[in-house]
VOMI-454993 format. One record per residue (C-alpha): x, y, z. Coordinates in steps of 0.25 Angstrom, whole numbers, plus 5000, padded with zeros to 4 digits. Example, Ala and Ser with C-alpha at 12.3 -4.5 7.8 and 13.67 -1.06 7.14 Angstrom:
<atoms>
504949825031 505549965029 
</atoms>
This chain:
<atoms>
545753385324 546653455313 546053585319 546453545332 548053515328 547753355327 548153265314 546953185311 547253085301 545953015293 545952875291 544952835281 544552705273 544952675259 543652695253 543452785241 542452875250 543452915261 544452945251 543653045243 543153105256 544453125260 544653195248 543853325252 544753345266 546253335258 546553415273 546453295281 547453175282 546753035277 547352895279 546652775271 546352655277 545752505277 544352525280 543852395287 542352365288 541752265296 541052135292 539952065300 540452015313 540251855308 540651885294 541951795288 542351935284 542851965299 544151905298 544451995286 544052115293 544752085307 546152065296 545752205290 545452275303 546752235309 547452285299 546852405298 547052435312 548552405310 548652525300 547652595307 548952595319 549752625308 549152725304 548852805319 550552775322 550852855310 549852965313 550252965328 548752965331 548252985346 546752955341 545752905331 544352915328 543752835319 542352895314 541552775312 541552635304 542452525304 543452625297 543752665310 543952545318 545452525313 545952645317 545252655329 545552525334 547052545331 547152685340 546452605350 547552495350 548652605349 547952685363 547652785355 546252875358 545252815349 543752865344 542752835337 541552935329 540152875327 539052975320 537952885320 536852875331 537052705329 538652695329 539152605319 539652455323 541052505318 541052615328 540552535338 541552435336 542752555335 542152615348 542952505357 544252555353 543852705355 544352815367 542952865365 541652865354 541252995347 539752995343 538953085332 537653065339 537153035354 536452915349 537552845347 538052835361 537452705365 538152635354 539452665364 539052625377 540352585383 541152705376 541352845378 540652925368 540553065363 539453135356 540253225346 539353235336 540053205320 541153285316 540553355300 541153405289 541753555290 541053585279 539853575286 539953685296 539653815287 538753785277 538653865265 537453965262 536053895256 536453985242 537753935242 537253795244 536153815234 537053865223 538153755223 536953655222 536253725211 535153735220 533953845225 534253905240 532853945242 532253815240 532153715251 533153605250 533253445253 534653385253 534653255250 535953155254 535953015257 537353005262 538252905259 537752775261 536352725254 535852835247 535152775235 533652755241 533652895247 534152975236 532952905228 531952935238 532453085239 532553105223 531153065222 530653135235 531153255226 529953245219 528953265230 529753385236 529053545234 529653595222 530153705229 531153615238 532653575230 533353435234 534953425234 535153285234 536453225237 536253095230 537653015230 538453005216 537952865213 536252905215 536353055210 536253025194 534752935199 534453065209 534553155197 533653065188 532553055200 532553195203 532853265189 531553315188 531353415200 531953535201 532853575212 533353425215 534853415214 535753295215 537053275219 537853155219 538853185229 538953325237 540253375243 539653495249 538553455259 538753585265 538153645253 536953555254 536653565268 536653725266 535553705256 534753595263 533553635270 533253465272 534053345271 533753215267 534853105271 535252985276 535652985292 537152955290 537853015304 538753115295 537453165288 536753185299 537853265306 537953375294 536353375295 536453415309 537353515307 536853595297 535453575304 534653535293 533353445293 533553315288 532653195282 533353065286 533452915279 534352825287 535052735276 534252615280 535552515278 536452605287 537152515299 536352475311 535352585306 536352695310 535552795299 534352785307 534952815321 535552945316 534152985308 533652955322 534453055329 534053165319 532653125319 532453115335 532953265334 532053315324 533153345315 532653235303 531653155297 532053015298 531352925289 531952785282 532152765269 531052645267 529952735274 530252855264 529652905251 529953005241 528653055245 528853065259 530353115259 529853225250 528753255263 529753235274 530653325268 529653445264 528953435277 530353465283 530653575273 529453655273 529153665286 530153745291 530053735307 530253585305 531353605296 532053695305 531753605319 532353505311 533553585306 533753635320 533653485326 534853445318 535653555322 535253505337 536053375331 537453415326 538653425335 539353535326 540653515335 540753345333 542253375326 542653455337 542053355348 542853245342 544053325343 543853355358 543653205361 544853175354 545853265359 545153245374 545753095374 547053145369 547253245381 548353195390 547553165403 
</atoms>
């Protein structure tokens, strides 16, 4: 939107994680707003929720007036509801984007106040039967557009570019059990295979202890250079959050997907099913997984070049590389004079 001459203002919650993420993008304008999480419908907490929601909508109206806004797009969750609702009441064009195969309840509710709904995956369309929808794909970080060389990536992580490499990433939600299974699986892998395990800051020391006896097992608490990780990877083992899958599809890598079992409405399983059905990934539930089985699955993909190449091609087939442009085109189209 900036490249097209517009002036986007990003409303983020007051959570620490949002502030930390925004630090990387100092060229953009961020404004903090109170996040409002909806309790169960019949909960006594609904009364204070409605009061906070009303206050947040009022605050968002003020922000939108100050920005002289023409349109509002919510990127998901209940943080999106107040600004979209405020924009709707002000007569602005309003949108919500959902990346998952099964949309979150917050987005279904927010969609009631939207001009149209943008979707990352075709499977989500059925959940918005009475709304105008557009399959845009999910916009991606610019650094994923051009991956570095494998040699440069290997040097960055202190690994060998000539060895087959598994990249393990648990994502931001519920990675502890997957981390443990993956670290234990490393002991059953062919010694020629090396592992880059992005375990999260809280779990990294434990993973280092579990994998310390294995040569070529590198543990990171956090990785802000995922383009480097993808450039080195021959296989990804990951949860199946929408953002991770968007990147895996774009870079065209085979994957083993282990959905977070406690995700709302089991949406991670629905996401993984899309990739598995396309032949891009192997889907296995955490309850069915053992270290030996995980190691066997990984090796069966990596050491069978036709299978690995076929999965990589299927992953690329799920990518929508111009997702950001599609979103911008759709917004601009509604703002043109009729």
